[in-house]
Structure formats: C-alpha cells, structure tokens
C-alpha positions in Angstrom: -4.5 68.5 -15.2 -8.9 69.6 -14.9 -8.9 69.6 -18.5 -7.8 65.9 -18.7 -10.3 65.1 -15.9 -13.2 66.5 -18.2 -12.1 64.4 -20.9 -11.8 61.4 -19.3 -15.7 62.3 -17.8 -16.7 62.8 -21.3 -15.0 59.4 -22.4 -17.1 57.4 -19.5 -19.8 59.2 -19.8 -20.3 57.6 -23.8 -19.2 54.7 -22.6 -16.2 54.8 -24.5 -13.7 53.6 -21.7 -13.8 52.6 -18.0 -11.2 54.0 -15.7 -10.0 52.4 -12.3 -8.3 55.7 -10.5 -5.2 54.3 -9.0 -5.6 54.7 -5.3 -2.9 57.0 -4.9 -0.3 59.5 -7.0 1.9 56.3 -7.1 -0.1 54.2 -8.4 -1.3 54.0 -12.2 -4.9 54.3 -13.2 -5.6 52.2 -16.2 -8.0 53.0 -18.9 -10.2 49.9 -20.5 -11.4 50.8 -23.8 -15.0 49.1 -24.5 -15.4 46.2 -26.5 -17.5 48.4 -29.0 -15.1 50.7 -29.6 -12.0 48.4 -29.9 -11.7 45.7 -32.4 -9.0 43.6 -31.0 -10.2 40.5 -29.6 -8.1 39.0 -27.0 -6.7 35.3 -27.8 -5.4 33.2 -24.9 -1.8 32.7 -25.6 -2.3 28.6 -25.2 -4.8 26.9 -27.8 -7.0 24.2 -26.4 -5.1 20.8 -28.5 -1.7 20.7 -29.5 -3.2 20.0 -33.5 -4.8 24.1 -33.1 -0.9 25.4 -32.4 0.5 23.1 -35.1 -2.4 24.4 -37.8 -2.2 27.9 -36.5 1.8 27.4 -37.0 1.6 26.4 -40.4 -0.5 29.4 -41.2 2.1 31.1 -40.1 4.6 30.1 -41.8 2.7 30.1 -44.9 2.1 34.0 -44.1 5.6 34.7 -43.6 7.1 32.6 -46.6 5.3 34.7 -49.0 8.1 37.0 -48.9 5.9 39.7 -50.4 4.4 40.6 -46.9 6.1 43.2 -44.5 3.7 42.6 -41.8 4.0 40.7 -38.7 1.5 37.5 -37.8 0.2 38.9 -34.2 -2.9 38.2 -32.6 -5.2 39.2 -35.4 -3.8 36.6 -37.9 -3.5 33.8 -34.9 -7.2 34.6 -34.6 -8.0 34.3 -38.6 -6.2 30.9 -38.6 -8.2 29.7 -35.8 -11.3 30.9 -37.9 -10.0 29.3 -40.7 -9.5 26.0 -39.1 -13.1 26.1 -37.3 -14.4 26.3 -40.9 -12.2 23.6 -42.4 -13.4 21.4 -39.7 -17.1 21.8 -40.4 -16.6 21.5 -43.9 -14.9 18.1 -43.4 -18.0 17.3 -40.9 -20.4 18.2 -44.0 -18.6 17.0 -46.4 -19.1 13.3 -44.5 -23.0 13.4 -44.1 
C-alpha cells in the first residue's frame, strides 16, 4: 500500500492530478485529473436554447446515418456540433454585413 501512496504523491507533485482523500476507510478517495493532462471537456446536460439542441440532434442523426461509422455520438461529438453551429452563426452574421 505504501508504493501507491508514493505514486500518488508523485502525480500530485507534477500537477497531474489533485487527490481528495476520504475521511475514513469507508469514504472514497477522489482523483481529479488536471485540465492540462486531460483533453476531455465537460459539456452541460442542456443547451442554452432549444434550437441549439435541435442543431446538435440533426448533426447526431447525420453522423449515425452515415452507416460506415461504428463510433458513438457522445460528449466529444456534441462539443464538435456546438462549435460547428457557432461557426455557422458567425459566418451568417458576416455574410449579412
């Protein structure tokens, strides 16, 4: 068990993660990976506007409708769809001017 503690201390020392130790042996210890070491970005469960959800849903349907893709449309896909929508909105705004 001591070796694990030294590895955890090394990870914390190199700012790879933060460790929130449980208060006793019944409570879980939580390891939080630093943003610099983890490319995952949390996405909110609900978009800001209903049309945002509709756009993401249309991208999901297109992705899944391709048939040649075996992956799932998860959080990274949702984030990509939102960035696509932002770019399209910006392009439309510039086109009007």
